[in-house]
VEXDREN-2710 file (C-alpha; in Angstrom, 1 decimal):
% VEXDREN-2710
k/r/px/py/pz
1/UNK/0.0/-0.1/0.0
2/UNK/1.6/3.3/-1.1
3/UNK/1.2/6.6/0.4
4/UNK/1.0/8.6/-3.0
5/UNK/-2.4/9.6/-3.9
6/UNK/-3.9/7.9/-6.8
7/UNK/-5.8/9.8/-9.5
8/UNK/-9.6/9.5/-9.5
9/UNK/-11.1/7.2/-12.2
10/UNK/-12.9/10.1/-13.9
11/UNK/-9.6/12.0/-14.5
12/UNK/-11.1/15.5/-13.7
13/UNK/-9.6/16.3/-10.3
14/UNK/-5.8/15.4/-10.8
15/UNK/-5.4/16.0/-14.5
16/UNK/-4.3/19.7/-14.1
17/UNK/-5.3/22.9/-12.7
18/UNK/-8.4/24.5/-13.7
19/UNK/-8.5/26.9/-16.9
20/UNK/-9.2/29.9/-14.6
21/UNK/-6.0/29.6/-12.5
22/UNK/-3.9/29.7/-15.8
23/UNK/-5.6/32.8/-17.0
24/UNK/-4.1/36.3/-16.3
25/UNK/-5.3/38.2/-13.3
26/UNK/-6.8/40.8/-15.6
27/UNK/-8.6/38.3/-17.7
28/UNK/-10.1/36.7/-14.5
29/UNK/-11.3/40.1/-13.5
30/UNK/-12.9/40.8/-16.6
31/UNK/-14.7/37.7/-17.1
32/UNK/-16.1/38.0/-13.4
33/UNK/-17.4/41.5/-14.2
34/UNK/-19.0/40.5/-17.5
35/UNK/-22.8/40.3/-17.2
36/UNK/-24.3/36.9/-17.8
37/UNK/-27.5/36.4/-19.6
38/UNK/-30.5/35.7/-17.5
39/UNK/-31.5/32.0/-17.2
40/UNK/-35.0/31.0/-17.8
41/UNK/-36.9/29.5/-15.2
42/UNK/-39.7/26.8/-16.1
43/UNK/-42.0/25.4/-13.9
44/UNK/-42.5/21.8/-14.4
45/UNK/-45.9/20.8/-15.9
46/UNK/-47.9/18.3/-14.1
47/UNK/-47.9/15.2/-15.3
48/UNK/-51.3/14.1/-17.0
49/UNK/-53.4/11.6/-14.8
50/UNK/-52.8/8.3/-15.6
51/UNK/-49.4/9.1/-17.3
52/UNK/-47.5/6.7/-15.0
53/UNK/-49.9/3.8/-16.0
54/UNK/-49.2/4.4/-19.8
55/UNK/-52.7/5.6/-20.0
56/UNK/-53.3/8.3/-22.8
57/UNK/-54.1/11.8/-21.2
58/UNK/-57.9/12.6/-21.5
59/UNK/-58.6/16.2/-22.7
60/UNK/-61.6/18.0/-22.4
61/UNK/-62.9/20.9/-24.7
62/UNK/-61.4/24.5/-24.3
63/UNK/-65.0/25.8/-23.9
64/UNK/-67.3/23.3/-22.3
65/UNK/-70.3/25.5/-22.3
66/UNK/-70.3/25.8/-26.1
67/UNK/-71.6/22.5/-26.6
68/UNK/-74.4/22.9/-24.2
69/UNK/-75.3/26.3/-25.7
70/UNK/-75.8/24.8/-29.2
71/UNK/-77.8/21.9/-27.7
72/UNK/-80.3/24.5/-26.1
73/UNK/-80.1/27.2/-28.5
74/UNK/-83.6/27.6/-29.1
75/UNK/-84.4/27.9/-25.1
76/UNK/-81.6/30.3/-24.9
77/UNK/-82.9/32.5/-27.8
78/UNK/-86.6/32.9/-26.8
79/UNK/-85.7/33.5/-23.2
80/UNK/-86.3/36.7/-21.6
81/UNK/-84.1/36.5/-18.7
82/UNK/-81.6/33.8/-17.1
83/UNK/-84.0/32.5/-14.9
84/UNK/-86.2/31.1/-17.7
85/UNK/-83.3/29.4/-19.1
86/UNK/-82.5/28.1/-15.6
87/UNK/-86.2/27.0/-15.4
88/UNK/-85.5/25.1/-18.9
89/UNK/-82.3/23.7/-17.9
90/UNK/-83.9/22.2/-14.7
91/UNK/-86.6/20.8/-16.8
92/UNK/-84.1/18.9/-18.8
93/UNK/-82.4/17.4/-15.8
94/UNK/-79.7/19.8/-15.4
95/UNK/-78.9/20.0/-11.6
96/UNK/-76.1/22.1/-9.5
97/UNK/-73.9/19.0/-9.8
98/UNK/-74.2/19.0/-13.5
99/UNK/-73.4/22.8/-13.7
100/UNK/-70.3/22.0/-11.8
101/UNK/-69.0/20.1/-14.6
102/UNK/-69.2/23.2/-16.8
103/UNK/-67.2/25.3/-14.2
104/UNK/-70.2/27.0/-12.4
105/UNK/-71.5/26.8/-8.9
106/UNK/-75.1/26.3/-9.7
107/UNK/-77.5/26.1/-12.4
108/UNK/-78.6/29.9/-12.4
109/UNK/-75.0/30.8/-12.8
110/UNK/-74.9/28.6/-15.9
111/UNK/-77.9/30.0/-17.4
112/UNK/-76.4/33.5/-16.8
113/UNK/-73.7/32.7/-19.0
114/UNK/-75.7/31.1/-21.6
115/UNK/-78.2/34.2/-21.5
116/UNK/-75.2/36.4/-22.0
117/UNK/-73.5/34.5/-24.8
118/UNK/-76.4/33.6/-27.3
119/UNK/-77.2/36.6/-29.6
120/UNK/-80.6/37.7/-29.7
121/UNK/-82.6/40.5/-31.6
122/UNK/-82.4/43.4/-29.1
123/UNK/-84.8/45.4/-31.4
124/UNK/-87.7/42.9/-30.9
125/UNK/-89.3/43.1/-27.4
126/UNK/-90.8/40.1/-26.4
127/UNK/-94.2/40.4/-24.4
128/UNK/-93.6/39.8/-20.8
129/UNK/-95.9/37.7/-18.6
130/UNK/-97.3/40.7/-17.2
131/UNK/-98.4/42.0/-20.5
132/UNK/-99.5/38.9/-22.1
133/UNK/-102.9/38.4/-20.5
134/UNK/-105.1/35.6/-21.4
135/UNK/-108.7/36.3/-22.4
136/UNK/-110.8/36.7/-19.5
137/UNK/-113.9/34.7/-20.7
138/UNK/-112.7/31.8/-18.6
139/UNK/-114.0/33.7/-15.5
140/UNK/-117.6/33.7/-16.7
141/UNK/-117.5/30.1/-18.0
142/UNK/-116.4/29.1/-14.4
143/UNK/-119.8/30.1/-13.1
144/UNK/-121.6/27.6/-15.6
145/UNK/-121.0/24.5/-13.8
146/UNK/-122.4/25.7/-10.4
147/UNK/-125.4/27.3/-12.1
148/UNK/-126.2/23.9/-14.0
149/UNK/-125.4/21.8/-10.7
150/UNK/-127.8/23.8/-8.7
151/UNK/-130.6/23.5/-11.5
152/UNK/-130.0/19.8/-11.8
153/UNK/-130.3/19.0/-8.0
154/UNK/-133.3/21.5/-7.8
155/UNK/-135.0/19.8/-10.7
156/UNK/-134.4/16.1/-9.6
157/UNK/-135.7/16.9/-6.0
158/UNK/-138.8/18.7/-7.3
159/UNK/-139.8/15.9/-10.1
160/UNK/-141.9/12.9/-9.1
161/UNK/-140.2/9.8/-8.0
162/UNK/-141.0/8.0/-11.6
163/UNK/-139.1/10.3/-13.7
164/UNK/-136.5/11.4/-11.0
165/UNK/-133.7/9.1/-12.2
166/UNK/-133.9/10.3/-15.9
167/UNK/-134.0/14.1/-14.7
168/UNK/-131.0/13.2/-12.7
169/UNK/-129.1/11.7/-15.7
170/UNK/-129.8/14.6/-17.8
171/UNK/-128.7/16.9/-15.3
172/UNK/-125.4/15.1/-14.5
173/UNK/-124.6/15.2/-18.4
174/UNK/-125.3/18.9/-18.7
175/UNK/-122.9/19.2/-15.6
176/UNK/-120.3/17.4/-17.1
177/UNK/-120.4/19.3/-20.4
178/UNK/-120.4/22.6/-18.5
179/UNK/-117.5/21.4/-16.5
180/UNK/-115.5/20.3/-19.4
181/UNK/-116.0/23.6/-21.2
182/UNK/-114.9/25.4/-18.2
183/UNK/-111.8/23.6/-17.6
184/UNK/-110.6/24.0/-21.2
185/UNK/-110.8/27.8/-21.1
186/UNK/-109.5/28.0/-17.6
187/UNK/-105.9/28.1/-16.0
188/UNK/-106.6/24.5/-14.9
189/UNK/-106.5/23.1/-18.5
190/UNK/-104.4/20.0/-19.0
191/UNK/-102.9/18.3/-22.1
192/UNK/-105.6/16.9/-24.5
193/UNK/-104.2/13.3/-23.9
194/UNK/-105.4/13.0/-20.3
195/UNK/-106.1/9.4/-19.5
196/UNK/-109.5/7.9/-19.2
197/UNK/-108.6/6.2/-15.9
198/UNK/-108.2/9.6/-14.2
199/UNK/-111.8/10.8/-15.4
200/UNK/-113.3/7.3/-14.1
201/UNK/-111.5/7.7/-10.7
202/UNK/-112.7/11.2/-10.3
203/UNK/-116.4/10.4/-11.6
204/UNK/-116.3/7.6/-9.1
205/UNK/-115.1/9.6/-6.2
206/UNK/-117.7/12.3/-6.9
207/UNK/-120.8/9.8/-7.2
208/UNK/-119.5/8.1/-3.9
209/UNK/-119.6/11.6/-2.3
210/UNK/-123.3/12.0/-3.4
211/UNK/-124.7/8.6/-3.0
212/UNK/-122.1/6.5/-1.3
213/UNK/-122.6/7.5/2.4
214/UNK/-126.1/6.4/2.1
215/UNK/-125.5/3.2/0.5
216/UNK/-122.8/2.4/3.1
217/UNK/-125.1/3.2/5.9
218/UNK/-127.8/0.9/4.7
219/UNK/-125.4/-1.8/3.9
220/UNK/-124.2/-1.8/7.6
221/UNK/-127.7/-2.0/8.7
222/UNK/-128.3/-5.0/6.6
223/UNK/-129.8/-3.2/3.6
224/UNK/-130.4/-1.5/1.0
225/UNK/-133.8/-2.6/0.6
226/UNK/-134.5/-0.8/-2.8
227/UNK/-133.2/2.7/-3.1
228/UNK/-131.0/4.5/-0.7
229/UNK/-130.7/8.4/0.2
230/UNK/-128.7/10.7/-1.7
231/UNK/-126.7/13.6/-0.6
232/UNK/-127.9/16.9/-2.5
233/UNK/-125.8/19.1/-0.6
234/UNK/-122.6/17.5/-1.4
235/UNK/-123.6/17.7/-5.2
236/UNK/-124.5/21.3/-5.0
237/UNK/-121.6/22.4/-2.8
238/UNK/-119.0/20.8/-5.4
239/UNK/-120.6/22.3/-8.3
240/UNK/-120.8/25.8/-6.6
241/UNK/-116.8/25.3/-5.8
242/UNK/-115.9/25.0/-9.4
243/UNK/-115.7/28.7/-9.6
244/UNK/-113.6/29.3/-6.7
245/UNK/-111.3/26.7/-7.5
246/UNK/-110.5/28.0/-11.1
247/UNK/-110.3/31.7/-9.6
248/UNK/-107.7/30.3/-7.0
249/UNK/-105.8/28.7/-9.8
250/UNK/-105.8/31.6/-11.9
251/UNK/-104.6/33.6/-8.8
252/UNK/-101.7/31.2/-8.2
253/UNK/-100.6/31.2/-11.8
254/UNK/-100.5/35.1/-11.9
255/UNK/-98.5/35.2/-8.7
256/UNK/-95.9/32.7/-9.4
257/UNK/-95.1/34.2/-12.7
258/UNK/-94.7/37.5/-11.1
259/UNK/-92.1/35.9/-8.5
260/UNK/-90.5/33.8/-11.4
261/UNK/-89.9/37.4/-13.2
262/UNK/-88.6/38.9/-10.1
263/UNK/-86.5/35.9/-8.5
264/UNK/-82.7/35.9/-8.8
265/UNK/-82.5/32.3/-8.5
266/UNK/-84.1/28.9/-8.3
267/UNK/-83.7/28.6/-4.7
268/UNK/-85.0/32.0/-4.2
269/UNK/-88.2/31.2/-6.3
270/UNK/-88.7/27.9/-4.2
271/UNK/-88.7/29.8/-1.1
272/UNK/-91.2/32.3/-2.4
273/UNK/-93.4/29.8/-4.3
274/UNK/-94.2/27.4/-1.4
275/UNK/-95.9/29.8/1.0
276/UNK/-97.9/31.2/-2.2
277/UNK/-99.2/27.5/-2.7
278/UNK/-100.1/26.9/0.7
279/UNK/-101.9/30.3/0.9
280/UNK/-103.8/29.7/-2.2
281/UNK/-104.9/26.2/-0.9
282/UNK/-106.2/27.8/2.2
283/UNK/-108.0/30.4/0.2
284/UNK/-109.9/27.7/-1.9
285/UNK/-110.5/25.7/1.3
286/UNK/-112.3/28.7/2.6
287/UNK/-114.2/29.0/-0.7
288/UNK/-114.8/25.5/-0.6
289/UNK/-116.2/25.4/3.0
290/UNK/-118.5/28.5/2.2
291/UNK/-120.0/26.6/-0.8
292/UNK/-120.6/23.5/1.2
293/UNK/-121.9/25.3/4.1
294/UNK/-124.6/27.1/2.2
295/UNK/-125.6/23.8/0.4
296/UNK/-125.9/22.1/3.9
297/UNK/-128.2/24.9/5.1
298/UNK/-130.4/24.7/2.2
299/UNK/-130.9/21.0/2.2
300/UNK/-130.4/20.3/5.8
301/UNK/-127.6/17.8/5.2
302/UNK/-126.1/15.9/8.2
303/UNK/-122.7/16.1/7.2
304/UNK/-120.4/17.4/4.3
305/UNK/-117.0/16.3/5.8
306/UNK/-116.3/13.9/3.0
307/UNK/-117.3/16.2/0.4
308/UNK/-114.8/19.0/1.6
309/UNK/-112.0/16.4/1.5
310/UNK/-112.9/15.5/-1.8
311/UNK/-113.0/18.7/-3.1
312/UNK/-109.6/19.6/-1.9
313/UNK/-108.4/16.2/-3.4
314/UNK/-109.8/16.8/-6.9
315/UNK/-108.4/20.7/-6.8
316/UNK/-104.8/19.7/-6.1
317/UNK/-104.9/16.7/-8.5
318/UNK/-106.2/19.0/-11.2
319/UNK/-103.7/21.9/-10.2
320/UNK/-100.7/19.1/-10.3
321/UNK/-102.2/17.9/-14.0
322/UNK/-102.2/21.2/-15.1
323/UNK/-98.5/22.0/-14.4
324/UNK/-97.4/18.7/-16.0
325/UNK/-97.6/16.4/-13.1
326/UNK/-100.5/14.3/-14.2
327/UNK/-99.2/11.0/-13.3
328/UNK/-98.8/11.7/-9.5
329/UNK/-102.3/12.8/-9.4
330/UNK/-103.6/9.8/-11.5
331/UNK/-102.0/7.5/-9.1
332/UNK/-103.3/9.2/-5.9
333/UNK/-106.9/9.4/-7.2
334/UNK/-106.9/5.6/-8.2
335/UNK/-105.7/4.7/-4.8
336/UNK/-108.5/6.7/-3.3
337/UNK/-111.1/5.2/-5.4
338/UNK/-109.7/1.7/-4.8
339/UNK/-109.8/2.1/-1.1
340/UNK/-113.4/3.6/-1.2
341/UNK/-114.6/0.6/-3.4
342/UNK/-112.8/-1.8/-1.4
343/UNK/-114.2/-0.7/1.7
344/UNK/-117.9/-0.7/0.3
345/UNK/-117.3/-4.2/-1.0
346/UNK/-116.1/-5.5/2.4
347/UNK/-119.3/-4.7/3.9
348/UNK/-121.1/-6.8/1.5
349/UNK/-118.4/-9.4/1.4
350/UNK/-118.8/-9.9/5.4
351/UNK/-122.4/-11.2/4.8
352/UNK/-121.0/-14.3/3.2
353/UNK/-120.5/-17.4/5.4
354/UNK/-116.9/-17.4/7.1
355/UNK/-116.1/-13.8/6.1
356/UNK/-117.7/-11.8/9.0
357/UNK/-114.3/-10.6/10.0
358/UNK/-113.8/-9.0/6.4
359/UNK/-116.4/-6.2/7.1
360/UNK/-116.1/-5.8/10.6
361/UNK/-113.7/-2.9/10.5
362/UNK/-115.6/-0.7/8.3
363/UNK/-119.0/-1.4/9.9
364/UNK/-117.5/-0.7/13.5
365/UNK/-116.2/2.6/12.1
366/UNK/-119.5/3.6/10.6
367/UNK/-121.3/2.7/13.8
368/UNK/-119.1/4.8/16.0
369/UNK/-118.4/7.7/13.9
370/UNK/-121.3/7.7/10.7
371/UNK/-120.8/6.8/7.1
372/UNK/-119.0/9.9/6.3
373/UNK/-115.8/8.8/8.2
374/UNK/-114.9/6.6/5.2
375/UNK/-114.7/9.4/2.5
376/UNK/-113.1/11.9/4.9
377/UNK/-110.4/9.8/5.8
378/UNK/-109.7/8.4/2.5
379/UNK/-110.0/11.7/0.7
380/UNK/-108.3/13.5/3.3
381/UNK/-105.1/11.5/3.4
382/UNK/-105.0/11.5/-0.4
383/UNK/-105.3/15.5/-0.4
384/UNK/-102.6/15.5/2.2
385/UNK/-100.2/13.4/0.1
386/UNK/-101.0/15.6/-2.9
387/UNK/-100.3/18.7/-1.0
388/UNK/-96.9/17.3/0.1
389/UNK/-96.2/16.6/-3.6
390/UNK/-97.2/19.7/-4.9
391/UNK/-95.1/21.9/-2.5
392/UNK/-92.2/19.9/-3.6
393/UNK/-92.8/20.1/-7.5
394/UNK/-94.5/23.3/-8.1
395/UNK/-91.9/25.2/-6.3
396/UNK/-89.8/24.4/-9.3
397/UNK/-89.4/27.1/-11.9
398/UNK/-89.6/24.6/-14.8
399/UNK/-93.2/23.8/-13.5
400/UNK/-94.2/27.6/-14.7
401/UNK/-91.9/28.5/-17.5
402/UNK/-94.8/27.3/-19.9
403/UNK/-97.5/28.9/-18.2
END
């Protein structure tokens, strides 16, 4: 082992003195004072996601709103404000989570950008909901069903018993025709393709309110032996309540359009429309109660609670159908009609041998609280379910953008 240091393997440390050491002092001083060009600083670009696994980088469009703008161009061009675009987007299933993919915090922010970017004719002024008023003839037509209903009931009560069924049937046909004409010209008009099942369920519920309580009471007592008593107060009160129902629906439609025009977001509109719906339902309940109370006093009817619950149920179902939610209304009406029919059939089925327990719950309820407890409970529960549904769906701006 030698004490002489050996050269490194690279051959750079011991090959000789550095070149700066060989230069003259003046040259070293000039080289130190010579300015050096600035070096470019580059920030490392982040590696694309999945590059470590060998997957190709996914690149989204530079303008993600542009595709959405072309997809809903017709909606954006005819909109009078961003909230109308937000309502249309909401109707097409665009939520706040979807808007986040377009780099916006909510649907309304996305609608504001669409409204600002889509060109429109600024010289042509579109009519606002306040100026585009509908004809007022429907307000007069709304009185026709009530007038014909009163005439039909009065004529049926005044005619002899032999021709009373024929007069009652003729009055019912006239009332249905007047009701159809009034609803087609009113704010409660629905799509022409309304299902036949909805009409049948509504007809059954109305017929039960007029004659079902008397039939159920006689069935519990072992009858009926021939005919059974009808409830003219329910028929008259429900016919008279058509007018306040149409007027309240018009009031709700006008007020929601005003709130839709003045709201600055979907959440704000929802918070302002729910109290309006509850107030309108309460107003109709007052009008319905006045009509039924007047008919009860006129005909000395014992109870109209079931007719009141039915009136609220039919009005809420029609209101939902008029705003595009006919399926929910049809399901609830079918459930209520089926429940009343099943309860009535259970009383007659309880007379069969071995099936006495089938009709005992309904018979016990009728004996304790009267025959009106059945329609009051069934229609009341159905009306409450529709009210909960209405507060949820009618608070959306998309439910009123085409009104």
